[in-house]
VOMAR-406556 format. One record per residue (C-alpha): y, x, z. Coordinates in pm, whole numbers, padded with zeros to 5 digits, always signed. Layout:
YXZ;...
//
This chain:
+00024-00063-03562;-00014+00131-03235;-00188+00467-03235;-00535+00465-03085;-00552+00575-02722;-00745+00901-02703;-00698+00982-02335;-00562+00835-02016;-00415+00908-01676;-00522+00667-01400;-00307+00617-01092;-00383+00491-00745;-00055+00394-00573;-00004+00385-00195;+00316+00222-00062;+00428+00284+00298;+00622+00052+00522;+00998+00088+00558;+01169-00245+00645;+01471-00283+00411;+01369+00034+00226;+01138-00205+00043;+01441-00239-00184;+01428+00132-00270;+01054+00099-00334;+01125-00191-00567;+01315+00049-00793;+01011+00279-00798;+00778-00013-00871;+00999-00114-01165;+00969+00236-01309;+00591+00241-01260;+00562-00083-01457;+00778+00065-01737;+00550+00371-01744;+00239+00155-01787;+00395-00068-02052;+00531+00228-02248;+00184+00380-02287;-00006+00054-02335;-00140-00108-02653;+00185-00299-02704;+00357-00231-03040;+00677-00026-03039;+00896-00323-03126;+00802-00501-02802;+00910-00211-02582;+01247-00164-02411;+01438+00164-02469;+01322+00312-02138;+00962+00219-02217;+00993+00389-02554;+01062+00719-02373;+00727+00680-02197;+00569+00593-02533;+00697+00919-02686;+00574+01109-02381;+00229+00949-02412;+00209+01078-02770;+00312+01430-02671;+00062+01447-02384;-00226+01339-02612;-00249+01700-02728;-00467+01818-03015;-00683+01507-03012;-00382+01304-03135;-00306+00939-03068;-00160+00875-02725;-00249+00887-02358;-00262+00565-02162;-00098+00562-01818;-00290+00308-01609;-00251+00182-01252;-00577+00035-01126;-00556+00070-00744;-00263-00037-00523;-00256-00020-00144;+00051-00132+00049;+00163-00215+00398;+00469-00389+00544;+00763-00353+00304;+00540-00163+00063;+00291-00450+00070;+00545-00690-00079;+00620-00456-00368;+00249-00384-00410;+00173-00756-00450;+00445-00797-00714;+00345-00484-00906;-00024-00579-00909;+00045-00928-01038;+00288-00797-01302;+00014-00561-01429;-00249-00835-01446;-00034-01099-01618;+00128-00850-01856;+00483-00903-01729;+00774-00749-01921;+00956-00642-01606;+01001-00710-01234;+01344-00868-01266;+01228-01165-01058;+01156-00947-00755;+01477-00749-00804;+01668-01076-00808;+01496-01182-00486;+01586-00857-00312;+01948-00850-00428;+02033-01221-00396;+01806-01349-00119;+01744-01051+00110;+02085-01092+00276;+02101-01104+00653;+02325-01408+00638;+02051-01604+00456;+01764-01472+00666;+01896-01535+01020;+01682-01785+01207;+01944-02056+01266;+01902-02261+00950;+01807-02576+01143;+01976-02745+01434;+01827-02688+01779;+01728-03052+01816;+01536-03039+01490;+01327-02737+01590;+00978-02834+01701;+00867-02479+01780;+01025-02219+02010;+01253-01958+01858;+01029-01652+01812;+01232-01417+01593;+01577-01320+01473;+01492-01391+01109;+01345-01706+00957;+00978-01648+00874;+00933-01985+00705;+01226-01923+00474;+01089-01574+00396;+00750-01718+00299;+00921-01966+00069;+01116-01688-00103;+00802-01479-00144;+00599-01769-00282;+00867-01867-00530;+00915-01506-00641;+00545-01433-00691;+00497-01761-00879;+00779-01665-01118;+00616-01334-01217;+00475-01428-01556;+00374-01242-01868;+00201-01270-02202;-00145-01297-02044;-00255-00955-02175;-00343-00741-01871;-00211-00386-01866;-00527-00260-01695;-00893-00361-01727;-00933-00362-01348;-00678-00389-01066;-00757-00374-00695;-00484-00458-00445;-00514-00393-00070;-00252-00542+00166;-00283-00448+00533;-00202-00669+00830;-00271-00676+01204;-00481-00954+01354;-00317-00991+01696;-00616-01175+01845;-00877-00954+01680;-01214-01043+01529;-01505-00977+01769;-01758-00738+01620;-02065-00588+01789;-02148-00221+01810;-02517-00161+01870;-02578+00126+02108;-02908+00265+02225;-03075-00030+02392;-02748-00219+02436;-02477-00408+02254;-02105-00351+02290;-01856-00609+02166;-01513-00498+02053;-01228-00658+01867;-01115-00539+01526;-00740-00581+01481;-00698-00393+01153;-00706-00641+00866;-00682-00592+00493;-00643-00862+00229;-00823-00751-00088;-00726-00901-00424;-00904-00794-00743;-00891-00844-01116;-01197-00747-01318;-01157-00812-01686;-01529-00771-01738;-01641-01041-01497;-01573-01406-01557;-01378-01576-01280;-01278-01260-01089;-00901-01293-01104;-00725-01321-00771;-00384-01306-00945;-00410-01639-01126;-00143-01902-01048;-00368-02093-00807;-00374-01782-00583;+00006-01735-00567;+00026-01898-00225;-00236-01660-00083;-00061-01358-00234;+00261-01475-00069;+00073-01524+00259;-00055-01165+00251;+00295-01037+00167;+00446-01240+00452;+00182-01121+00703;+00210-00751+00623;+00591-00757+00654;+00610-00938+00992;+00818-00663+01150;+00828-00712+01530;+01118-00919+01667;+01264-00956+01316;+00992-01193+01189;+00733-01391+01385;+00359-01344+01324;+00217-01561+01044;-00065-01815+01063;-00253-01979+00779;-00146-02321+00910;+00218-02214+00884;+00189-02235+00506;+00296-02566+00350;+00005-02812+00346;-00004-02828-00033;-00034-02448-00053;-00342-02416+00171;-00669-02408-00023;-01021-02413+00118;-01137-02134-00115;-00882-01895+00041;-01140-01848+00318;-01298-01575+00104;-01004-01347+00184;-01074-01358+00559;-01362-01213+00766;-01677-01415+00705;-01791-01648+00981;-01466-01668+01181;-01205-01946+01172;-00885-01818+01018;-00646-02113+01026;-00486-02035+01366;-00517-01657+01368;-00192-01466+01417;-00127-01191+01162;+00152-00940+01220;+00297-00638+01041;+00041-00411+00876;+00235-00107+00996;+00131-00162+01359;-00200+00016+01301;-00201+00125+00936;+00145+00214+00809;+00009+00463+00555;-00290+00286+00397;-00457+00572+00212;-00817+00498+00304;-00853+00187+00086;-00744+00377-00224;-00941+00692-00143;-01262+00496-00081;-01235+00316-00415;-01132+00607-00640;-01490+00734-00693;-01585+00390-00830;-01292+00364-01070;-01370+00622-01340;-01155+00662-01647;-01244+00463-01957;-01121+00748-02179;-01116+01126-02129;-00846+01176-01874;-00720+01248-01526;-00695+01077-01190;-00375+01084-00982;-00278+00942-00644;+00090+00857-00589;+00214+00772-00241;+00561+00631-00184;+00724+00742+00140;+01074+00589+00159;+01160+00730+00501;+01063+01103+00506;+01199+01354+00749;+01480+01560+00603;+01367+01909+00508;+01489+02194+00726;+01620+02498+00534;+01369+02786+00527;+01423+03105+00722;+01571+03369+00483;+01327+03633+00612;+00996+03448+00651;+01062+03176+00393;+00926+02916+00638;+01135+02641+00792;+01161+02693+01170;+01033+02412+01392;+01300+02191+01551;+01386+02278+01912;+01190+02070+02165;+01381+01780+02315;+01317+01627+02658;+01142+01290+02654;+01220+01051+02937;+00994+00763+03042;+01178+00509+02824;+01149+00731+02515;+00784+00790+02596;+00719+00416+02610;+00905+00358+02282;+00711+00636+02106;+00378+00501+02230;+00449+00138+02151;+00628+00158+01820;+00735+00486+01666;+00426+00710+01668;+00171+00450+01545;+00394+00381+01244;+00435+00749+01153;+00080+00881+01176;+00012+01194+00975;-00171+01180+00644;-00340+01518+00683;-00689+01370+00726;-00647+01148+00419;-00537+01439+00202;-00823+01650+00335;-01068+01378+00233;-00938+01407-00124;-00954+01785-00104;-01318+01773+00008;-01403+01535-00277;-01223+01762-00527;-01408+02068-00396;-01744+01895-00433;-01662+01786-00786;-01547+02134-00878;-01869+02282-00744;-02075+02025-00933;-01892+02111-01257;-01953+02481-01202;-02319+02417-01127;-02364+02216-01445;-02185+02477-01656;-02406+02754-01521;-02721+02550-01584;-02610+02489-01945;-02549+02864-01984;-02897+02936-01845;-03044+02706-02108;-02852+02884-02387;-02960+03227-02261;-03323+03121-02249;-03302+02983-02604;-03146+03308-02731;-03439+03506-02585;-03696+03277-02740;-03788+03131-02404;-03792+02772-02290;-03679+02627-01960;-03965+02483-01758;-03895+02130-01874;-04176+01876-01835;-04272+01624-02096;-04219+01266-01993;-04535+01053-02015;-04545+00718-02186;-04575+00522-01862;-04419+00701-01568;-04475+00396-01344;-04849+00476-01318;-04800+00833-01196;-04783+00931-00832;-04626+01250-00697;-04938+01460-00747;-04957+01355-01114;-04592+01446-01171;-04622+01789-01013;-04927+01860-01229;-04733+01768-01545;-04474+02041-01495;-04213+01918-01246;-04315+02182-00995;-04345+02194-00618;-03977+02112-00559;-04004+01776-00733;-04115+01575-00424;-03780+01643-00253;-03596+01496-00552;-03835+01200-00563;-03797+01114-00193;-03418+01140-00211;-03420+00893-00500;-03642+00653-00304;-03408+00661-00004;-03098+00623-00220;-03255+00333-00410;-03344+00165-00081;-02979+00196+00023;-02845+00059-00304;-03098-00227-00295;-02986-00303+00061;-02627-00327-00062;-02731-00571-00335;-02930-00789-00093;-02649-00779+00165;-02397-00901-00094;-02634-01177-00203;-02662-01280+00163;-02283-01273+00207;-02256-00956+00419;-02059-00636+00365;-02282-00346+00253;-02159-00132+00545;-02207-00400+00812;-02457-00399+01100;-02630-00693+00931;-02692-00469+00628;-02849-00203+00855;-03085-00469+00987;-03171-00588+00636;-03249-00231+00532;-03529-00212+00787;-03679-00535+00654;-03653-00401+00298;-03815-00079+00413;-04107-00281+00554;-04136-00466+00222;-04122-00138+00025;-04388+00031+00241;-04613-00270+00201;-04591-00278-00181;-04533+00083-00293;-04668+00427-00206;-04581+00781-00304;-04951+00845-00380;-05220+00622-00526;-05340+00364-00274;-05544+00048-00340;-05331-00266-00353;-04999-00078-00389;-04796+00036-00685;-04652+00384-00712;-04301+00457-00592;-04230+00554-00952;-04264+00184-01033;-04022+00106-00747;-03768+00348-00894;-03806+00219-01248;-03716-00137-01137;-03450-00087-00871;-03289+00258-00910;-02937+00173-01022;-02805+00514-00913;-03016+00699-01171;-02884+00476-01452;-02524+00529-01342;-02566+00908-01319;-02727+00922-01663;-02446+00724-01826;-02175+00926-01647;-02341+01250-01757;-02350+01125-02116;-01984+01027-02096;-01891+01372-01963;-02074+01532-02255;-01884+01310-02500;-01553+01405-02335;-01640+01773-02367;-01702+01729-02738;-01385+01522-02783;-01171+01802-02642;-01315+02125-02782;-00989+02316-02763;-00712+02406-03011;-00924+02674-03182;-01196+02431-03288;-01041+02089-03361;-01270+01798-03432;-01283+01648-03781;-01134+01296-03780;-01464+01129-03865;-01644+01309-03579;-01371+01209-03333;-01399+00847-03443;-01777+00843-03391;-01747+01007-03049;-01484+00754-02937;-01712+00473-03049;-01995+00631-02851;-01773+00658-02544;-01679+00291-02566;-02050+00207-02588;-02116+00410-02272;-01826+00247-02085;-01957-00100-02167;-02299-00008-02033;-02145+00145-01718;-01960-00180-01654;-02283-00378-01699;-02476-00158-01452;-02195-00174-01195;-02202-00553-01215;-02573-00540-01130;-02487-00332-00821;-02221-00575-00698;-02360-00928-00734;-02182-01236-00609;-02320-01445-00325;-02373-01731-00570;-02612-01511-00773;-02872-01548-00496;-02962-01890-00638;-03119-01718-00940;-03386-01582-00703;-03442-01871-00459;-03319-02228-00435;-03047-02324-00190;-03280-02463+00078;-03502-02155+00064;-03199-01929+00099;-03073-02124+00402;-03415-02118+00567;-03469-01747+00504;-03121-01658+00632;-03182-01860+00948;-03524-01711+01017;-03416-01352+00962;-03095-01402+01159;-03281-01524+01470;-03416-01173+01532;-03104-00976+01442;-02970-00915+01793;-03307-00811+01936;-03378-00571+01650;-03039-00400+01661;-03067-00330+02035;-03389-00133+02005;-03351+00219+02152;-03472+00413+01846;-03474+00370+01471;-03854+00364+01474;-03854+00082+01731;-03605-00105+01516;-03826-00059+01213;-04137-00178+01397;-03963-00498+01505;-03821-00551+01154;-04173-00511+01018;-04294-00785+01252;-04009-01006+01132;-04104-00940+00770;-04469-01033+00836;-04381-01380+00966;-04523-01660+00745;-04181-01821+00703;-04025-01496+00581;-04268-01278+00385;-04346-01513+00091;-03977-01575+00024;-03879-01207+00055;-04165-01104-00177;-04077-01363-00439;-03702-01294-00431;-03737-00914-00455;-04005-00935-00722;-03780-01154-00937;-03484-00923-00868;-03696-00627-00986;-03793-00807-01306;-03429-00893-01379;-03301-00542-01308;-03573-00367-01511;-03504-00600-01803;-03132-00520-01781;-03207-00145-01763;-03435-00157-02067;-03187-00361-02269;-02905-00121-02181;-03111+00186-02277;-03205+00023-02606;-02839-00045-02682;-02745+00315-02606;-03021+00462-02822;-02955+00220-03107;-02580+00288-03094;-02619+00666-03091;-02865+00639-03378;-02626+00426-03586;-02344+00673-03512;-02569+00960-03619;-02531+01151-03295;-02884+01285-03232;-02762+01561-03000;-02616+01303-02763;-02938+01105-02779;-03120+01419-02664;-02874+01451-02375;-02949+01090-02278;-03327+01119-02307;-03342+01458-02133;-03128+01358-01836;-03426+01324-01604;-03476+01703-01593;-03101+01756-01549;-03103+01506-01262;-03385+01692-01087;-03151+01990-01063;-02818+01820-00978;-02907+01513-00773;-03009+01695-00451;-02660+01851-00459;-02491+01512-00502;-02706+01319-00253;-02500+01127+00002;-02162+01188-00165;-02136+00871-00379;-01934+01072-00633;-01917+00915-00977;-01607+01077-01122;-01616+01408-01305;-01240+01462-01272;-01052+01574-00963;-00774+01379-00794;-00419+01517-00788;-00180+01391-00518;+00197+01342-00560;+00467+01200-00334;+00766+00988-00432;+01042+00993-00172;+01420+01034-00151;+01364+01388-00020;+01193+01497-00344;+01489+01427-00573;+01660+01708-00761;+01975+01496-00797;+02015+01438-00425;+01737+01530-00184;+01897+01385+00130;+01719+01073+00262;+02055+00963+00405;+02168+00888+00047;+01990+00552+00087;+02195+00278+00244;+01882+00104+00369;+01819+00380+00624;+02117+00258+00832;+02080+00031+01137;+01718+00126+01203;+01616+00080+00836;+01764-00273+00828;+02077-00160+00641;+01965-00296+00306;+01986-00652+00437;+02356-00615+00522;+02523-00558+00186;+02444-00642-00176;+02610-00324-00303;+02380-00126-00074;+02077-00304-00217;+02181-00236-00577;+02246+00127-00483;+01899+00175-00331;+01728+00015-00630;+01910+00262-00856;+01789+00557-00649;+01438+00412-00647;+01437+00412-01026;+01589+00763-01051;+01355+00920-00794;+01058+00727-00930;+01118+00846-01286;+01154+01208-01174;+00833+01209-00972;+00640+01019-01241;+00728+01296-01487;+00617+01555-01231;+00283+01375-01193;+00228+01337-01567;+00327+01694-01655;+00222+01917-01362;+00103+02192-01595;+00417+02200-01812;+00719+02421-01758;+01008+02309-01535;+01231+02303-01844;+00996+02059-02023;+00983+01829-01719;+01361+01846-01687;+01409+01738-02049;+01200+01425-02006;+01345+01349-01662;+01702+01367-01789;+01618+01140-02083;+01486+00878-01840;+01778+00925-01598;+02034+00874-01873;+01856+00559-01985;+01836+00426-01629;+02208+00488-01572;+02289+00317-01902;+02085+00013-01796;+02222+00002-01442;+02590+00053-01530;+02618-00056-01892;+02637-00436-01874;+02863-00676-01688;+02653-00656-01372;+02657-00279-01403;+03035-00279-01404;+03028-00430-01058;+02781-00166-00939;+03003+00110-01076;+03304-00044-00908;+03120-00022-00575;+03074+00353-00626;+03440+00393-00716;+03542+00218-00397;+03320+00449-00199;+03459+00758-00372;+03819+00651-00311;+03743+00501+00032;+03936+00189-00066;+03744-00138-00035;+04047-00335-00148;+04010-00240-00515;+03921-00546-00720;+03774-00598-01064;+04115-00634-01228;+04196-00274-01140;+03867-00138-01270;+03998+00061-01570;+04294+00199-01377;+04068+00299-01088;+03818+00463-01320;+04094+00662-01490;+04235+00776-01156;+03892+00873-01022;+03763+01047-01332;+04087+01200-01458;+04084+01023-01796;+04274+00735-01952;+03970+00522-02032;+03657+00499-01822;+03381+00697-01991;+03015+00600-01987;+02848+00690-01660;+02588+00932-01796;+02379+01175-01595;+02628+01464-01602;+02912+01244-01482;+02694+01074-01220;+02571+01410-01089;+02923+01555-01072;+03109+01259-00926;+02883+01001-00762;+02539+01133-00661;+02662+01207-00308;+02826+00868-00254;+02697+00528-00157;+02894+00201-00153;+03106+00100+00143;+02927-00115+00397;+02995-00466+00520;+03336-00547+00665;+03409-00615+01029;+03439-00997+00995;+03092-01010+00834;+02944-00795+01109;+03113-01012+01367;+02970-01329+01217;+02617-01192+01191;+02635-01047+01541;+02757-01373+01686;+02472-01565+01519;+02220-01300+01621;+02329-01318+01983;+02292-01694+01980;+01940-01661+01833;+01853-01392+02088;+01969-01620+02368;+01737-01894+02242;+01448-01646+02207;+01487-01545+02572;+01525-01907+02682;+01213-02008+02485;+00989-01737+02631;+00673-01913+02760;+00612-01915+03134;+00251-01803+03086;+00350-01498+02882;+00522-01183+03002;+00741-01388+03238;+00431-01461+03447;+00448-01101+03572;+00805-01144+03695;+00761-01464+03892;+00955-01788+03862;+01280-01668+04022;+01296-01346+03822;+01208-01537+03506;+01489-01782+03566;+01728-01493+03632;+01616-01322+03310;+01675-01637+03107;+02017-01691+03264;+02111-01325+03229;+01999-01315+02867;+02208-01617+02786;+02509-01478+02974;+02491-01136+02806;+02441-01277+02459;+02722-01524+02515;+02958-01250+02634;+02859-01037+02335;+02940-01322+02097;+03268-01370+02280;+03355-00996+02266;+03260-00932+01903;+03573-00858+01697;+03632-01113+01426;+03466-01406+01601;+03663-01724+01663;+03637-01700+02043;+03738-01334+02041;+04047-01407+01830;+04138-01692+02067;+04080-01465+02368;+04297-01191+02218;+04587-01431+02170;+04552-01567+02524;+04535-01215+02668;+04841-01106+02468;+05028-01404+02610;+04905-01317+02960;+05023-00956+02915;+05365-01074+02797;+05390-01322+03082;+05281-01061+03339;+05535-00810+03208;+05812-01068+03212;+05728-01187+03564;+05703-00829+03687;+06045-00744+03552;+06198-01065+03686;+06047-00980+04024;+06329-00734+04086;+06557-01036+04119;+06316-01306+04234;+06137-01115+04508;+05860-00860+04554;+05584-01123+04593;+05651-01267+04247;+05675-00914+04103;+05334-00819+04245;+05182-01133+04093;+05332-01045+03753;+05208-00687+03761;+04865-00804+03878;+04848-01053+03586;+04948-00778+03342;+04687-00536+03483;+04412-00798+03475;+04496-00898+03116;+04507-00534+03000;+04180-00455+03180;+04001-00754+03032;+04134-00678+02683;+04023-00315+02708;+03681-00427+02832;+03641-00662+02534;+03772-00396+02295;+03531-00128+02418;+03235-00366+02428;+03313-00482+02074;+03332-00123+01944;+02999-00047+02110;+02836-00355+01951;+02957-00244+01609;+02828+00110+01667;+03182+00258+01665;+03151+00399+02017;+02865+00519+02234;+02797+00392+02582;+02922+00720+02730;+03251+00685+02541;+03289+00330+02668;+03226+00445+03025;+03484+00723+02988;+03740+00470+02869;+03650+00242+03158;+03687+00523+03410;+04019+00614+03253;+04129+00253+03287;+04030+00252+03655;+04221+00577+03707;+04531+00431+03541;+04501+00122+03756;+04475+00332+04071;+04776+00536+03959;+04967+00215+03900;+04877+00085+04244;+04982+00417+04398;+05312+00422+04208;+05383+00064+04312;+05310+00148+04674;+05545+00449+04666;+05819+00250+04493;+05784-00031+04745;+05810+00221+05029;+06117+00397+04882;+06295+00077+04789;+06168-00108+05092;
//
């Protein structure tokens, strides 16, 4: 039997891009899943040893209320390489997966450059031009297979999961911006694929097996790194994977089948905004905290602080030439935008919440002070039927002269929330221009049916609020929940009796269920519109209202826009349908409100919690005081958001980002070597565990955090190096430490003894890892492998240049220049393949050149007897062979990164100097011997 959860910590996770550093992020994602499973409702016997450490931590963090704290991930936002891991983590959470071994297997076994290069099919069999170095179709297949294999026990690890995966629409979706008296059309290139699981709503599960192909599509789009992978189109998916209902993931009203989607990091490499915008609408289901974790796999290395000021000095400015400027503008800077504005948005939200909490605490103290003095706060008595009262009546009954401001703010807010409901029913986004247009029509309807003061033929605005004001119901329930949380955690000096705690937890669950029901009212589905009007009436109304949209939105002022919207509302084909639909919506919402209030009152009565019932019934007076402060903020949480980073620079074991092998070769290094991939996954798990502990225990001592971190690190090292596969990983570290890649598995024990100074290899625990291996990473690929990949890459690059379309960038150059570029590209790539050490043609060339050198030397020496003409020919052959060999040698070293271009030029100049010296010496010798 698992202890009852008495608190929780909810995480929003943001994953950056990072090319092959996706492999490092996979290690972090694995640890995040273990954290969630360890604190979940699963029994102890179903947990792995590492998960049991998180289970023990969840019990310790529960504090005086007992039980355990749940660690929940309910929001994930990822781009590029982070998007792939985000998709896998989200699905694993929804299906209740035991681990992410499937994705780890894909990264280690299938993310090898040799398998990804885009030469899997013969040239004659290719129907499309070569667009990239790596095979996008093969990558989609790997992603689809991997995502489909993520399975679990069907018990979700979170009640709600929202996943955002960014991409870049290269063609852009046209969208109007309505200016004063004009319309401006622009294209929106930022794209986000939103997948959601809502356990409380039937049918809302975008992570079911029938959506695997779309999840793989989003993962493939967001990771379409330029040149490496081609952009992705919906029609590029296999025919049996394309489903008509996938259209809901694309912008409404625009064809999506042929649209080109590229890497999400082009415009949004650090996708904070999606998580930040959703956090206020994802409150905790138990008393708890809200955290935001962002995973930055490629941080800048920290500069040591100045010993005097304690501040790291800025790096010295470096000159930027025109080529560097172009590279920064086109690629580097957009992918490394700062996150300062995103963090400030969270800071502003935290500050507002803190001020609200202080305001409420002071108001409660004022009430207590007044009661102690025998006074009463000026609290009005609520009449039996508030709907019949206008503003004058309410002020007379004790609400005071400030009440109208509160009333009007509620009317405006309710109009906004009602607009959002109607927009969703019509199939539009609540923040779209279409929703702004609909709000003016709803305003015309409201003004025609309701009035702040008594008027013949109109109801009071109090009646309008009683039927449509969802915001008031949400605020009242959230306030009640906050009061329950305060009573559940009274402090160590006044612990709650067990029976009281049980009743309060039952009351909190009751409140959460009602909150979920009200939120569902606020976010209807488009299909729900048919409960208000039939399908033909909906189509006719949409058509009639839509005919006037452009004209209304181009009006110069808001008042002009309203006047035209009012005329639209008055049309005979529109008004009867709008009136009937909104009247029925009001009846349905009021019925839902009344039923929810009855359930709350009945539940609190059964639980014998009259004080909480007074809090619920007296909320209206509390709201009069607090709502003007909250207006416009959309804040629903009563807990602040703490922000933590996970990156290789934040590790206490090794804080150097260069410890990751994936950083090499422009962040493509992870694709070059399996040992490198295993190494980066290990560091992802180690760094992830350390930062997770920091996020869960920010208020505990460093010693306490260190204890839990070391327990997790020891368990991770035991898992990574303890089995047969782990032996191979440890061998890779030993090779790196001894700089000897020739050590094989048969020499494992002997090598371990020599490296560690013992007869038998001891277990690789944290102390030994820290002392001997934390600064090492496995040796990289060997020269023959590099030669083979380089040769294949050059061949692919040659085809890419040859397949460039004439109407693309080559149109700028003209036909002759384009032909020269194609020929030059093929020549250079061919020479590079020829010069690469280890290739077949290079080995053949070396042998031929050695023979030419030997022949030239022999002929030159024989020339002393056979004549000077033959001698000159021999020496010329020797010089030419040596020069060509040196040229191939230097070019090969440069291709492998062993020499810079300046070094190669120095060698070439030295070769020219030697040749000139040889010519001079020959001339002098010929003259002296002549």
